[in-house]
C-alpha positions as CSV (number, residue, x, y, z in Angstrom):
1,G,-26.1,-10.9,1.4
2,E,-26.4,-12.0,-2.2
3,A,-24.1,-10.0,-4.7
4,A,-22.7,-7.8,-1.9
5,R,-19.4,-6.0,-2.7
6,A,-16.7,-4.9,-0.4
7,G,-13.3,-3.2,-1.1
8,A,-10.5,-1.5,0.5
9,D,-7.9,0.8,-1.4
10,V,-5.0,1.2,1.0
11,R,-2.0,3.5,0.8
12,Y,0.7,3.5,3.4
13,L,4.0,5.3,3.9
14,G,6.4,4.0,6.5
15,R,9.0,6.4,7.7
16,S,11.7,6.4,10.4
17,Q,10.9,3.6,12.7
18,A,7.3,3.2,12.1
19,D,5.7,-0.1,12.8
20,M,2.5,-0.7,10.9
21,D,0.2,-3.7,11.4
22,L,-2.7,-3.8,9.0
23,N,-5.3,-6.7,9.2
24,Y,-8.3,-7.0,6.7
25,I,-10.8,-9.7,6.8
26,F,-13.3,-10.3,3.9
27,E,-15.9,-13.0,4.9
28,H,-18.0,-14.1,1.9
29,R,-21.4,-15.3,3.2
30,G,-23.8,-14.8,0.4
31,P,-23.7,-16.1,-3.3
32,A,-22.0,-14.0,-5.9
33,T,-20.3,-11.7,-3.4
34,M,-17.1,-10.0,-4.4
35,S,-14.3,-8.5,-2.4
36,D,-11.1,-6.4,-3.5
37,L,-8.2,-5.3,-1.5
38,Q,-5.5,-3.0,-3.2
39,A,-2.6,-2.1,-0.8
40,N,0.2,0.0,-2.1
41,G,2.9,1.8,-0.2
42,V,6.6,2.8,0.4
43,L,8.7,1.7,3.3
44,A,11.6,4.0,4.2
45,G,14.1,4.3,6.9
46,E,13.8,1.4,9.4
47,S,10.0,1.1,9.1
48,V,8.3,-2.2,9.4
49,K,4.8,-3.1,7.8
50,T,2.8,-6.3,8.3
51,L,-0.3,-6.8,6.1
52,K,-2.5,-9.7,7.0
53,A,-5.3,-10.1,4.5
54,T,-7.9,-12.9,4.7
55,I,-10.5,-13.9,2.1
56,D,-13.0,-16.3,3.8
57,F,-15.3,-18.2,1.5
58,I,-18.0,-19.5,3.9
59,R,-20.3,-22.3,3.0
60,G,-23.2,-20.8,1.0
61,C,-21.3,-18.3,-1.0
62,K,-21.3,-20.0,-4.5
63,G,-20.1,-17.7,-7.2
64,A,-18.1,-15.5,-4.9
65,S,-14.8,-14.0,-5.8
66,G,-12.1,-12.3,-3.7
67,H,-9.0,-10.5,-4.8
68,E,-5.9,-9.2,-2.9
69,Q,-3.1,-7.2,-4.5
70,E,-0.2,-5.5,-2.8
71,T,2.6,-3.4,-4.1
72,A,5.3,-2.4,-1.7
73,L,8.4,-0.2,-2.5
74,I,11.2,-0.7,0.0
75,A,13.1,2.5,-0.1
76,G,15.2,2.1,3.1
77,E,18.1,-0.3,3.5
78,H,16.7,-1.3,6.9
79,A,12.9,-1.4,6.2
80,H,11.0,-4.6,6.3
81,N,7.8,-5.9,4.7
82,R,5.7,-8.8,5.8
83,S,2.9,-10.0,3.6
84,C,0.6,-12.7,5.0
85,P,-2.2,-13.5,2.6
86,V,-4.7,-16.1,3.7
87,I,-7.7,-17.7,1.6
88,L,-10.0,-20.0,3.4
89,C,-12.4,-22.0,1.3
90,G,-15.5,-23.7,2.7
91,E,-17.4,-23.6,-0.6
92,D,-17.1,-24.9,-4.1
93,D,-17.4,-22.7,-7.2
94,V,-15.5,-19.7,-5.8
95,A,-12.6,-17.7,-7.1
96,G,-9.9,-16.3,-4.8
97,D,-6.5,-14.8,-5.7
98,H,-3.7,-12.8,-4.2
99,G,-0.5,-11.3,-5.5
100,A,2.3,-9.2,-4.2
101,S,5.0,-7.0,-5.9
102,I,7.6,-6.1,-3.4
103,G,11.0,-4.8,-4.1
104,H,13.8,-2.3,-3.5
105,I,14.5,0.7,-5.6
106,D,16.6,-0.5,-8.4
107,A,20.3,0.6,-8.5
108,D,19.8,1.9,-12.2
109,Q,16.9,4.0,-11.0
110,M,19.0,5.5,-8.1
111,F,21.9,6.1,-10.5
112,Y,19.5,7.9,-13.0
113,L,18.1,10.1,-10.2
114,A,21.6,10.9,-8.8
115,S,22.7,11.9,-12.4
116,R,19.8,14.4,-12.2
117,G,21.1,15.8,-8.9
118,L,19.0,14.0,-6.4
119,S,20.5,12.7,-3.3
120,P,19.3,9.2,-2.0
121,D,17.2,10.9,0.6
122,A,15.7,13.2,-2.1
123,A,15.0,10.1,-4.2
124,E,13.2,8.4,-1.3
125,A,11.2,11.6,-0.8
126,L,10.2,11.4,-4.6
127,F,9.0,7.8,-4.3
128,S,7.2,8.6,-1.0
129,R,5.5,11.6,-2.6
130,S,4.2,9.4,-5.4
131,V,2.3,7.3,-2.9
132,L,0.8,10.5,-1.4
133,E,-0.2,11.9,-4.6
134,S,-1.9,8.6,-5.6
135,A,-3.9,8.8,-2.3
136,L,-4.9,12.3,-3.0
137,A,-6.1,11.4,-6.5
138,A,-8.3,8.7,-5.0
139,C,-9.9,11.0,-2.2
140,P,-13.6,11.2,-2.6
141,D,-14.0,14.7,-1.3
142,D,-12.2,17.7,0.1
143,E,-12.4,16.6,3.7
144,W,-10.4,13.5,2.9
145,R,-8.1,15.4,0.7
146,R,-7.2,17.9,3.5
147,A,-6.6,14.9,5.9
148,V,-4.2,13.4,3.4
149,E,-2.5,16.7,2.9
150,R,-1.9,17.1,6.7
151,I,-0.3,13.6,6.7
152,A,1.9,14.5,3.7
153,D,3.0,17.8,5.4
154,G,4.5,15.9,8.3
155,A,5.7,12.9,6.4
156,L,7.8,14.5,3.8
157,E,9.8,17.1,5.8
158,T,13.4,17.3,4.7
159,K,16.5,18.0,6.8
160,E,17.2,21.7,7.0
161,D,20.7,21.2,5.8
162,E,19.8,19.2,2.7
163,D,18.3,20.5,-0.5
164,P,14.7,19.2,-0.9
165,C,13.8,17.1,-3.9
166,P,13.0,19.5,-6.7
167,A,10.3,17.3,-7.9
168,C,8.6,17.3,-4.5
169,R,8.3,21.2,-4.1
């Protein structure tokens, strides 16, 4: 309907050989509608993530706006990211945009963390923890917070023979 709003605030953490396929479709049917997709995550190990995000401006949605933004940190040497943004436009006087910031952990960052005693695995855990902490901060209530904490407990286990990241304790 007119002036309707829709949004998705997505956090993801790809570990080991995880294969994530995310698909979001925002159909703008009424005038002055607005959509916003924020996707942020870390890909570690050999994980693969595909994000398909579509903003569809359907005839009759004058004054509508849609926004997609993704930030992906690739922490694993064999991790892969695929971003497939699509903007369909069947109406005049609309605004749609998308952006992506995707990259590997910088060698200078890894050197800095290594000089502070963090192994590459511990540095990866630190970056992964930052995504989970961000998800915890965005939780609307205790039930959601407990669900994210359960995911975090399983996702950030360290190998027994390796010192865990001091910042992640």
